[in-house]
NUFI-821239 format. One record per residue (C-alpha): residue number from 1; residue in one letter; x, y, z. Coordinates in nm, 2 decimals. Layout:
// NUFI-821239
+------+------+--------+--------+--------+
: resi : resn :      X :      Y :      Z :
+------+------+--------+--------+--------+
:  NUM :    A :      X :      Y :      Z :
...
+------+------+--------+--------+--------+
This chain:
// NUFI-821239
+------+------+--------+--------+--------+
: resi : resn :      X :      Y :      Z :
+------+------+--------+--------+--------+
:    1 :    X :   2.69 :  -2.36 :   8.14 :
:    2 :    X :   2.37 :  -2.53 :   8.26 :
:    3 :    X :   2.20 :  -2.19 :   8.30 :
:    4 :    X :   2.30 :  -2.11 :   7.94 :
:    5 :    X :   2.16 :  -2.44 :   7.82 :
:    6 :    X :   1.83 :  -2.40 :   8.01 :
:    7 :    X :   1.80 :  -2.04 :   7.87 :
:    8 :    X :   1.86 :  -2.16 :   7.52 :
:    9 :    X :   1.61 :  -2.45 :   7.56 :
:   10 :    X :   1.35 :  -2.20 :   7.70 :
:   11 :    X :   1.41 :  -1.97 :   7.41 :
:   12 :    X :   1.35 :  -2.26 :   7.17 :
:   13 :    X :   1.02 :  -2.35 :   7.34 :
:   14 :    X :   0.91 :  -1.99 :   7.34 :
:   15 :    X :   0.99 :  -1.96 :   6.97 :
:   16 :    X :   0.80 :  -2.28 :   6.89 :
:   17 :    X :   0.50 :  -2.17 :   7.10 :
:   18 :    X :   0.50 :  -1.83 :   6.93 :
:   19 :    X :   0.52 :  -1.98 :   6.58 :
:   20 :    X :   0.22 :  -2.21 :   6.67 :
:   21 :    X :   0.02 :  -1.92 :   6.81 :
:   22 :    X :   0.09 :  -1.71 :   6.51 :
:   23 :    X :   0.01 :  -1.98 :   6.25 :
:   24 :    X :  -0.22 :  -1.86 :   5.98 :
:   25 :    X :  -0.57 :  -1.96 :   6.08 :
:   26 :    X :  -0.66 :  -2.07 :   5.73 :
:   27 :    X :  -0.36 :  -2.30 :   5.72 :
:   28 :    X :  -0.45 :  -2.43 :   6.06 :
:   29 :    X :  -0.80 :  -2.50 :   5.94 :
:   30 :    X :  -0.66 :  -2.68 :   5.63 :
:   31 :    X :  -0.43 :  -2.88 :   5.86 :
:   32 :    X :  -0.73 :  -2.99 :   6.06 :
:   33 :    X :  -0.93 :  -3.09 :   5.75 :
:   34 :    X :  -0.65 :  -3.29 :   5.60 :
:   35 :    X :  -0.59 :  -3.47 :   5.93 :
:   36 :    X :  -0.94 :  -3.60 :   5.92 :
:   37 :    X :  -0.94 :  -3.72 :   5.56 :
:   38 :    X :  -0.87 :  -4.08 :   5.44 :
:   39 :    X :  -0.62 :  -4.12 :   5.16 :
:   40 :    X :  -0.90 :  -4.19 :   4.92 :
:   41 :    X :  -1.09 :  -3.88 :   5.03 :
:   42 :    X :  -0.78 :  -3.67 :   4.97 :
:   43 :    X :  -0.73 :  -3.81 :   4.62 :
:   44 :    X :  -1.10 :  -3.74 :   4.54 :
:   45 :    X :  -1.04 :  -3.37 :   4.62 :
:   46 :    X :  -0.82 :  -3.36 :   4.31 :
:   47 :    X :  -1.09 :  -3.47 :   4.07 :
:   48 :    X :  -1.30 :  -3.22 :   3.88 :
:   49 :    X :  -1.57 :  -3.39 :   3.68 :
:   50 :    X :  -1.75 :  -3.26 :   3.38 :
:   51 :    X :  -2.11 :  -3.15 :   3.39 :
:   52 :    X :  -2.26 :  -3.18 :   3.04 :
:   53 :    X :  -2.61 :  -3.14 :   2.89 :
:   54 :    X :  -2.61 :  -3.52 :   2.85 :
:   55 :    X :  -2.90 :  -3.64 :   3.06 :
:   56 :    X :  -2.76 :  -3.99 :   3.07 :
:   57 :    X :  -2.47 :  -3.87 :   3.28 :
:   58 :    X :  -2.67 :  -3.72 :   3.56 :
:   59 :    X :  -2.66 :  -4.03 :   3.78 :
:   60 :    X :  -2.28 :  -4.07 :   3.73 :
:   61 :    X :  -2.23 :  -3.70 :   3.82 :
:   62 :    X :  -2.43 :  -3.74 :   4.14 :
:   63 :    X :  -2.25 :  -4.06 :   4.24 :
:   64 :    X :  -1.91 :  -3.90 :   4.19 :
:   65 :    X :  -2.01 :  -3.61 :   4.41 :
:   66 :    X :  -2.22 :  -3.79 :   4.68 :
:   67 :    X :  -2.04 :  -4.12 :   4.70 :
:   68 :    X :  -1.69 :  -4.05 :   4.58 :
:   69 :    X :  -1.67 :  -3.69 :   4.72 :
:   70 :    X :  -1.48 :  -3.54 :   4.43 :
:   71 :    X :  -1.35 :  -3.19 :   4.48 :
:   72 :    X :  -1.50 :  -3.00 :   4.19 :
:   73 :    X :  -1.71 :  -2.98 :   3.88 :
:   74 :    X :  -1.67 :  -2.79 :   3.55 :
:   75 :    X :  -1.99 :  -2.68 :   3.39 :
:   76 :    X :  -1.97 :  -2.72 :   3.02 :
:   77 :    X :  -2.28 :  -2.53 :   2.91 :
:   78 :    X :  -2.65 :  -2.57 :   2.96 :
:   79 :    X :  -2.95 :  -2.34 :   2.92 :
:   80 :    X :  -2.87 :  -2.12 :   3.21 :
:   81 :    X :  -3.16 :  -2.22 :   3.44 :
:   82 :    X :  -3.07 :  -2.59 :   3.40 :
:   83 :    X :  -2.71 :  -2.51 :   3.48 :
:   84 :    X :  -2.80 :  -2.33 :   3.80 :
:   85 :    X :  -3.03 :  -2.62 :   3.91 :
:   86 :    X :  -2.75 :  -2.86 :   3.84 :
:   87 :    X :  -2.50 :  -2.66 :   4.04 :
:   88 :    X :  -2.74 :  -2.63 :   4.33 :
:   89 :    X :  -2.82 :  -3.01 :   4.32 :
:   90 :    X :  -2.46 :  -3.12 :   4.32 :
:   91 :    X :  -2.35 :  -2.87 :   4.58 :
:   92 :    X :  -2.63 :  -2.99 :   4.81 :
:   93 :    X :  -2.51 :  -3.35 :   4.76 :
:   94 :    X :  -2.15 :  -3.25 :   4.82 :
:   95 :    X :  -2.24 :  -3.10 :   5.16 :
:   96 :    X :  -2.50 :  -3.35 :   5.27 :
:   97 :    X :  -2.28 :  -3.53 :   5.52 :
:   98 :    X :  -2.12 :  -3.39 :   5.84 :
:   99 :    X :  -1.79 :  -3.22 :   5.77 :
:  100 :    X :  -1.81 :  -3.26 :   5.39 :
:  101 :    X :  -1.67 :  -2.99 :   5.16 :
:  102 :    X :  -1.84 :  -2.78 :   4.90 :
:  103 :    X :  -1.74 :  -2.82 :   4.54 :
:  104 :    X :  -1.51 :  -2.59 :   4.34 :
:  105 :    X :  -1.72 :  -2.49 :   4.04 :
:  106 :    X :  -1.54 :  -2.40 :   3.72 :
:  107 :    X :  -1.62 :  -2.32 :   3.36 :
:  108 :    X :  -1.45 :  -2.19 :   3.04 :
:  109 :    X :  -1.54 :  -1.83 :   3.01 :
:  110 :    X :  -1.26 :  -1.69 :   2.81 :
:  111 :    X :  -1.48 :  -1.42 :   2.66 :
:  112 :    X :  -1.72 :  -1.41 :   2.95 :
:  113 :    X :  -2.02 :  -1.62 :   3.07 :
:  114 :    X :  -2.16 :  -1.61 :   2.72 :
:  115 :    X :  -1.90 :  -1.86 :   2.61 :
:  116 :    X :  -2.10 :  -2.13 :   2.79 :
:  117 :    X :  -2.43 :  -1.96 :   2.87 :
:  118 :    X :  -2.59 :  -1.80 :   2.57 :
:  119 :    X :  -2.83 :  -1.60 :   2.78 :
:  120 :    X :  -2.55 :  -1.36 :   2.86 :
:  121 :    X :  -2.46 :  -1.09 :   2.61 :
:  122 :    X :  -2.13 :  -1.15 :   2.43 :
:  123 :    X :  -1.80 :  -1.00 :   2.51 :
:  124 :    X :  -1.54 :  -0.99 :   2.23 :
:  125 :    X :  -1.28 :  -1.27 :   2.21 :
:  126 :    X :  -0.92 :  -1.20 :   2.33 :
:  127 :    X :  -0.78 :  -1.14 :   1.98 :
:  128 :    X :  -1.01 :  -0.84 :   1.93 :
:  129 :    X :  -0.93 :  -0.65 :   2.24 :
:  130 :    X :  -0.55 :  -0.68 :   2.22 :
:  131 :    X :  -0.54 :  -0.31 :   2.13 :
:  132 :    X :  -0.76 :  -0.20 :   2.42 :
:  133 :    X :  -0.60 :  -0.02 :   2.71 :
:  134 :    X :  -0.50 :  -0.24 :   3.00 :
:  135 :    X :  -0.74 :  -0.05 :   3.22 :
:  136 :    X :  -1.04 :  -0.14 :   3.00 :
:  137 :    X :  -0.92 :  -0.51 :   2.99 :
:  138 :    X :  -0.90 :  -0.50 :   3.37 :
:  139 :    X :  -1.25 :  -0.36 :   3.39 :
:  140 :    X :  -1.37 :  -0.64 :   3.16 :
:  141 :    X :  -1.21 :  -0.89 :   3.40 :
:  142 :    X :  -1.40 :  -0.73 :   3.69 :
:  143 :    X :  -1.73 :  -0.75 :   3.49 :
:  144 :    X :  -1.67 :  -1.11 :   3.38 :
:  145 :    X :  -1.60 :  -1.20 :   3.74 :
:  146 :    X :  -1.93 :  -1.05 :   3.85 :
:  147 :    X :  -2.12 :  -1.25 :   3.59 :
:  148 :    X :  -1.96 :  -1.58 :   3.70 :
:  149 :    X :  -2.00 :  -1.51 :   4.08 :
:  150 :    X :  -2.37 :  -1.44 :   4.03 :
:  151 :    X :  -2.42 :  -1.79 :   3.89 :
:  152 :    X :  -2.21 :  -1.98 :   4.15 :
:  153 :    X :  -1.89 :  -2.02 :   3.95 :
:  154 :    X :  -1.55 :  -2.00 :   4.14 :
:  155 :    X :  -1.29 :  -2.07 :   3.87 :
:  156 :    X :  -1.26 :  -1.93 :   3.51 :
:  157 :    X :  -1.02 :  -2.14 :   3.30 :
:  158 :    X :  -0.88 :  -1.82 :   3.14 :
:  159 :    X :  -0.69 :  -1.63 :   3.02 :
:  160 :    X :  -0.55 :  -1.81 :   2.72 :
:  161 :    X :  -0.17 :  -1.72 :   2.71 :
:  162 :    X :  -0.08 :  -1.91 :   2.40 :
:  163 :    X :   0.11 :  -1.70 :   2.15 :
:  164 :    X :  -0.09 :  -1.74 :   1.83 :
:  165 :    X :   0.18 :  -1.72 :   1.57 :
:  166 :    X :   0.07 :  -2.00 :   1.34 :
:  167 :    X :  -0.21 :  -1.90 :   1.09 :
:  168 :    X :  -0.30 :  -2.27 :   1.04 :
:  169 :    X :  -0.37 :  -2.32 :   1.41 :
:  170 :    X :  -0.72 :  -2.49 :   1.42 :
:  171 :    X :  -0.80 :  -2.44 :   1.79 :
:  172 :    X :  -0.64 :  -2.13 :   1.94 :
:  173 :    X :  -0.68 :  -1.84 :   1.69 :
:  174 :    X :  -0.90 :  -1.56 :   1.82 :
:  175 :    X :  -0.89 :  -1.71 :   2.17 :
:  176 :    X :  -0.53 :  -1.56 :   2.20 :
:  177 :    X :  -0.43 :  -1.20 :   2.24 :
:  178 :    X :  -0.22 :  -1.25 :   1.93 :
:  179 :    X :   0.13 :  -1.33 :   1.79 :
:  180 :    X :   0.33 :  -1.09 :   2.00 :
:  181 :    X :   0.45 :  -1.26 :   2.33 :
:  182 :    X :   0.48 :  -0.92 :   2.51 :
:  183 :    X :   0.12 :  -0.82 :   2.42 :
:  184 :    X :  -0.01 :  -1.17 :   2.51 :
:  185 :    X :   0.16 :  -1.15 :   2.85 :
:  186 :    X :   0.06 :  -0.79 :   2.92 :
:  187 :    X :  -0.30 :  -0.82 :   2.83 :
:  188 :    X :  -0.35 :  -1.16 :   2.99 :
:  189 :    X :  -0.21 :  -1.02 :   3.32 :
:  190 :    X :  -0.45 :  -0.73 :   3.31 :
:  191 :    X :  -0.75 :  -0.95 :   3.23 :
:  192 :    X :  -0.65 :  -1.20 :   3.51 :
:  193 :    X :  -0.60 :  -0.91 :   3.76 :
:  194 :    X :  -0.95 :  -0.79 :   3.70 :
:  195 :    X :  -1.11 :  -1.13 :   3.75 :
:  196 :    X :  -0.90 :  -1.20 :   4.06 :
:  197 :    X :  -0.99 :  -0.86 :   4.21 :
:  198 :    X :  -1.35 :  -0.95 :   4.12 :
:  199 :    X :  -1.33 :  -1.26 :   4.33 :
:  200 :    X :  -1.28 :  -1.53 :   4.06 :
:  201 :    X :  -0.99 :  -1.77 :   4.04 :
:  202 :    X :  -0.80 :  -1.75 :   3.71 :
:  203 :    X :  -0.60 :  -2.01 :   3.52 :
:  204 :    X :  -0.33 :  -1.95 :   3.25 :
:  205 :    X :  -0.34 :  -2.20 :   2.97 :
:  206 :    X :  -0.22 :  -2.41 :   2.78 :
:  207 :    X :   0.13 :  -2.48 :   2.92 :
:  208 :    X :   0.38 :  -2.48 :   2.77 :
:  209 :    X :   0.20 :  -2.31 :   2.47 :
:  210 :    X :  -0.05 :  -2.43 :   2.21 :
:  211 :    X :  -0.01 :  -2.13 :   1.97 :
:  212 :    X :   0.23 :  -2.27 :   1.71 :
:  213 :    X :   0.05 :  -2.60 :   1.63 :
:  214 :    X :  -0.15 :  -2.73 :   1.34 :
:  215 :    X :  -0.33 :  -3.01 :   1.53 :
:  216 :    X :  -0.63 :  -2.96 :   1.76 :
:  217 :    X :  -0.55 :  -3.14 :   2.09 :
:  218 :    X :  -0.92 :  -3.23 :   2.12 :
:  219 :    X :  -0.87 :  -3.46 :   1.82 :
:  220 :    X :  -0.50 :  -3.56 :   1.82 :
:  221 :    X :  -0.16 :  -3.49 :   1.98 :
:  222 :    X :   0.02 :  -3.17 :   1.85 :
:  223 :    X :   0.40 :  -3.19 :   1.85 :
:  224 :    X :   0.61 :  -2.89 :   1.92 :
:  225 :    X :   0.95 :  -2.97 :   1.76 :
:  226 :    X :   1.12 :  -2.65 :   1.87 :
:  227 :    X :   1.44 :  -2.65 :   2.07 :
:  228 :    X :   1.46 :  -2.54 :   2.43 :
:  229 :    X :   1.60 :  -2.20 :   2.34 :
:  230 :    X :   1.30 :  -2.12 :   2.12 :
:  231 :    X :   1.06 :  -2.24 :   2.39 :
:  232 :    X :   1.22 :  -2.02 :   2.65 :
:  233 :    X :   1.22 :  -1.72 :   2.44 :
:  234 :    X :   0.87 :  -1.75 :   2.31 :
:  235 :    X :   0.62 :  -2.01 :   2.43 :
:  236 :    X :   0.72 :  -2.00 :   2.79 :
:  237 :    X :   0.75 :  -1.62 :   2.82 :
:  238 :    X :   0.38 :  -1.54 :   2.90 :
:  239 :    X :   0.37 :  -1.82 :   3.16 :
:  240 :    X :   0.68 :  -1.67 :   3.33 :
:  241 :    X :   0.51 :  -1.33 :   3.33 :
:  242 :    X :   0.18 :  -1.48 :   3.46 :
:  243 :    X :   0.36 :  -1.66 :   3.74 :
:  244 :    X :   0.53 :  -1.33 :   3.84 :
:  245 :    X :   0.19 :  -1.17 :   3.84 :
:  246 :    X :   0.06 :  -1.42 :   4.08 :
:  247 :    X :  -0.18 :  -1.63 :   3.87 :
:  248 :    X :  -0.32 :  -1.90 :   4.10 :
:  249 :    X :  -0.36 :  -2.18 :   3.85 :
:  250 :    X :  -0.19 :  -2.31 :   3.53 :
:  251 :    X :  -0.34 :  -2.56 :   3.29 :
:  252 :    X :  -0.12 :  -2.82 :   3.13 :
:  253 :    X :  -0.18 :  -2.89 :   2.76 :
:  254 :    X :  -0.20 :  -3.22 :   2.57 :
:  255 :    X :   0.11 :  -3.13 :   2.37 :
:  256 :    X :   0.42 :  -3.34 :   2.29 :
:  257 :    X :   0.73 :  -3.13 :   2.34 :
:  258 :    X :   1.04 :  -3.34 :   2.30 :
:  259 :    X :   1.26 :  -3.05 :   2.42 :
:  260 :    X :   1.10 :  -3.09 :   2.76 :
:  261 :    X :   1.04 :  -3.46 :   2.76 :
:  262 :    X :   1.23 :  -3.67 :   2.50 :
:  263 :    X :   0.98 :  -3.96 :   2.54 :
:  264 :    X :   0.72 :  -3.75 :   2.34 :
:  265 :    X :   0.46 :  -3.79 :   2.62 :
:  266 :    X :   0.20 :  -3.52 :   2.63 :
:  267 :    X :   0.30 :  -3.25 :   2.88 :
:  268 :    X :  -0.02 :  -3.32 :   3.08 :
:  269 :    X :   0.12 :  -3.66 :   3.17 :
:  270 :    X :   0.49 :  -3.57 :   3.17 :
:  271 :    X :   0.67 :  -3.56 :   3.51 :
:  272 :    X :   0.97 :  -3.40 :   3.35 :
:  273 :    X :   0.76 :  -3.11 :   3.21 :
:  274 :    X :   0.54 :  -3.06 :   3.52 :
:  275 :    X :   0.77 :  -3.13 :   3.81 :
:  276 :    X :   1.09 :  -3.05 :   3.64 :
:  277 :    X :   1.00 :  -2.74 :   3.44 :
:  278 :    X :   0.68 :  -2.58 :   3.57 :
:  279 :    X :   0.74 :  -2.65 :   3.94 :
:  280 :    X :   1.12 :  -2.67 :   3.94 :
:  281 :    X :   1.26 :  -2.43 :   3.68 :
:  282 :    X :   0.97 :  -2.18 :   3.66 :
:  283 :    X :   0.90 :  -2.20 :   4.04 :
:  284 :    X :   0.52 :  -2.21 :   4.01 :
:  285 :    X :   0.37 :  -2.28 :   4.35 :
:  286 :    X :   0.00 :  -2.26 :   4.26 :
:  287 :    X :  -0.25 :  -2.52 :   4.15 :
:  288 :    X :  -0.17 :  -2.72 :   3.83 :
:  289 :    X :  -0.47 :  -2.86 :   3.65 :
:  290 :    X :  -0.48 :  -3.08 :   3.34 :
:  291 :    X :  -0.67 :  -2.99 :   3.03 :
:  292 :    X :  -0.97 :  -3.22 :   2.98 :
:  293 :    X :  -0.86 :  -3.58 :   3.02 :
:  294 :    X :  -1.11 :  -3.71 :   2.77 :
:  295 :    X :  -0.94 :  -3.52 :   2.49 :
:  296 :    X :  -0.78 :  -3.74 :   2.22 :
:  297 :    X :  -0.44 :  -3.57 :   2.26 :
:  298 :    X :  -0.39 :  -3.76 :   2.58 :
:  299 :    X :  -0.66 :  -4.03 :   2.57 :
:  300 :    X :  -0.51 :  -4.20 :   2.27 :
:  301 :    X :  -0.16 :  -4.17 :   2.40 :
:  302 :    X :  -0.27 :  -4.37 :   2.71 :
:  303 :    X :  -0.42 :  -4.64 :   2.50 :
:  304 :    X :  -0.78 :  -4.51 :   2.53 :
:  305 :    X :  -0.78 :  -4.63 :   2.89 :
:  306 :    X :  -0.96 :  -4.38 :   3.11 :
:  307 :    X :  -0.81 :  -4.51 :   3.43 :
:  308 :    X :  -0.46 :  -4.51 :   3.29 :
:  309 :    X :  -0.50 :  -4.15 :   3.18 :
:  310 :    X :  -0.60 :  -4.03 :   3.52 :
:  311 :    X :  -0.32 :  -4.22 :   3.69 :
:  312 :    X :  -0.06 :  -4.09 :   3.45 :
:  313 :    X :  -0.18 :  -3.73 :   3.51 :
:  314 :    X :  -0.15 :  -3.78 :   3.88 :
:  315 :    X :   0.19 :  -3.93 :   3.87 :
:  316 :    X :   0.31 :  -3.65 :   3.65 :
:  317 :    X :   0.24 :  -3.40 :   3.92 :
:  318 :    X :  -0.09 :  -3.23 :   3.84 :
:  319 :    X :  -0.29 :  -3.11 :   4.14 :
:  320 :    X :  -0.63 :  -3.14 :   3.97 :
:  321 :    X :  -0.75 :  -3.39 :   3.72 :
:  322 :    X :  -1.00 :  -3.22 :   3.48 :
:  323 :    X :  -1.29 :  -3.41 :   3.33 :
:  324 :    X :  -1.17 :  -3.77 :   3.38 :
:  325 :    X :  -1.38 :  -4.03 :   3.20 :
:  326 :    X :  -1.32 :  -4.27 :   3.50 :
:  327 :    X :  -1.40 :  -4.18 :   3.86 :
:  328 :    X :  -1.43 :  -4.49 :   4.09 :
:  329 :    X :  -1.17 :  -4.70 :   3.91 :
:  330 :    X :  -0.92 :  -4.41 :   3.88 :
:  331 :    X :  -0.97 :  -4.32 :   4.25 :
:  332 :    X :  -0.90 :  -4.68 :   4.35 :
:  333 :    X :  -0.59 :  -4.71 :   4.13 :
:  334 :    X :  -0.44 :  -4.38 :   4.25 :
:  335 :    X :  -0.52 :  -4.45 :   4.61 :
:  336 :    X :  -0.36 :  -4.79 :   4.60 :
:  337 :    X :  -0.04 :  -4.64 :   4.47 :
:  338 :    X :   0.00 :  -4.41 :   4.78 :
:  339 :    X :   0.23 :  -4.63 :   4.99 :
:  340 :    X :   0.53 :  -4.44 :   5.13 :
:  341 :    X :   0.57 :  -4.15 :   5.36 :
:  342 :    X :   0.69 :  -3.95 :   5.06 :
:  343 :    X :   0.38 :  -4.04 :   4.86 :
:  344 :    X :   0.15 :  -3.93 :   5.15 :
:  345 :    X :   0.34 :  -3.60 :   5.19 :
:  346 :    X :   0.32 :  -3.53 :   4.82 :
:  347 :    X :  -0.06 :  -3.60 :   4.82 :
:  348 :    X :  -0.11 :  -3.38 :   5.12 :
:  349 :    X :   0.08 :  -3.09 :   4.95 :
:  350 :    X :  -0.16 :  -3.12 :   4.65 :
:  351 :    X :  -0.47 :  -3.14 :   4.86 :
:  352 :    X :  -0.34 :  -2.84 :   5.05 :
:  353 :    X :  -0.31 :  -2.63 :   4.73 :
:  354 :    X :  -0.67 :  -2.73 :   4.63 :
:  355 :    X :  -0.81 :  -2.65 :   4.98 :
:  356 :    X :  -0.64 :  -2.31 :   4.97 :
:  357 :    X :  -0.85 :  -2.23 :   4.66 :
:  358 :    X :  -1.16 :  -2.34 :   4.85 :
:  359 :    X :  -1.06 :  -2.12 :   5.14 :
:  360 :    X :  -1.01 :  -1.83 :   4.90 :
:  361 :    X :  -1.36 :  -1.87 :   4.78 :
:  362 :    X :  -1.51 :  -1.90 :   5.13 :
:  363 :    X :  -1.59 :  -2.27 :   5.09 :
:  364 :    X :  -1.43 :  -2.38 :   5.42 :
:  365 :    X :  -1.65 :  -2.15 :   5.64 :
:  366 :    X :  -1.88 :  -2.44 :   5.74 :
:  367 :    X :  -2.19 :  -2.24 :   5.64 :
:  368 :    X :  -2.49 :  -2.45 :   5.50 :
:  369 :    X :  -2.50 :  -2.43 :   5.12 :
:  370 :    X :  -2.73 :  -2.16 :   4.99 :
:  371 :    X :  -2.89 :  -2.20 :   4.65 :
:  372 :    X :  -2.79 :  -1.95 :   4.39 :
:  373 :    X :  -2.99 :  -1.63 :   4.42 :
:  374 :    X :  -3.14 :  -1.58 :   4.07 :
:  375 :    X :  -3.24 :  -1.23 :   4.16 :
:  376 :    X :  -2.87 :  -1.13 :   4.17 :
:  377 :    X :  -2.81 :  -1.22 :   3.81 :
:  378 :    X :  -2.81 :  -0.91 :   3.59 :
:  379 :    X :  -2.76 :  -0.99 :   3.23 :
:  380 :    X :  -2.73 :  -0.63 :   3.13 :
:  381 :    X :  -2.50 :  -0.50 :   3.41 :
:  382 :    X :  -2.20 :  -0.45 :   3.19 :
:  383 :    X :  -2.37 :  -0.34 :   2.87 :
:  384 :    X :  -2.19 :   0.00 :   2.86 :
:  385 :    X :  -1.85 :  -0.15 :   2.90 :
:  386 :    X :  -1.93 :  -0.42 :   2.65 :
:  387 :    X :  -2.01 :  -0.15 :   2.40 :
:  388 :    X :  -1.67 :   0.00 :   2.45 :
:  389 :    X :  -1.49 :  -0.33 :   2.42 :
:  390 :    X :  -1.68 :  -0.42 :   2.09 :
:  391 :    X :  -1.54 :  -0.10 :   1.94 :
:  392 :    X :  -1.21 :  -0.27 :   1.92 :
:  393 :    X :  -1.37 :  -0.54 :   1.70 :
:  394 :    X :  -1.56 :  -0.36 :   1.43 :
:  395 :    X :  -1.55 :  -0.65 :   1.19 :
:  396 :    X :  -1.76 :  -0.85 :   1.44 :
+------+------+--------+--------+--------+
């Protein structure tokens, strides 16, 4: 009997050692990084601040990066050369201390880099290429990825997977692939696949669906009064398909959906919608990011209190907090709320998901930051493909 127990114990030890030896090296690296971070540094990795043309915000941006160690930035549009200089400056500040992590750099490039950087020739918007073959939409995704990689971008907050079935919608419109949920899901998956294969992280938006609304969430809070059966059959359909296709990020919208949360809270600050539906029911395991936290759809709901907005978004279960108006105070408040073992485990899980994105983009390699090589930017590289795509939008 003793021999059998010893043998079983030895087998357990061998199994444990083998599992350790076979641990994914990226996960081991992430474990090591997380173990060295303070709670506040972990929380900061979840913040993605906005980089605007407003010169008055430059010092604030630099402080958030250099002092608070935020995890990322979203570039909202500049003359291209200024944007490149800004990315270089902030990345250099982010990596200025020993062991510090580079920033994830994002932008909205739903119809290519030209959406934010006018120097790039335009691609057609999603509505105008819904009739294009999936193969061409995939190629467009590859080309958009090449544009973004050449200017130091890692994440494209696209594609839009809202089903645009309300002609009075003031904000989605041509940004969507249309009113047919099957077309939206199919074309968005092809576009996302091209960008992913081109080395850019994609993000399906705006969960659970901003298509059938008549209020712009930048200005107010849209309310989707539909019952759960309708949401399941229509709005949520493209998100399910994108999850099945492996989209790495989903953006939560500032949308009140009583069928998901009877309180009427915007989905972006609703634990029931995010943890209950998106994580629980739909089984999404990637990174969940808010829409911009300065938008009135959520900002007014939270009493126009920028710290309260960020805290509410964190408590709801978002992994990344996009464009918070508050940095230091919000970091302080969220950090002070991390008290229990469960709180710390939950925070570590979110940081792990963010660090996986950084690893995917080669940002954990420990190499010194290299400035963006302007010679690699080719504004005309995809001209022939753009001509093909524009044929689907003759009215443009």
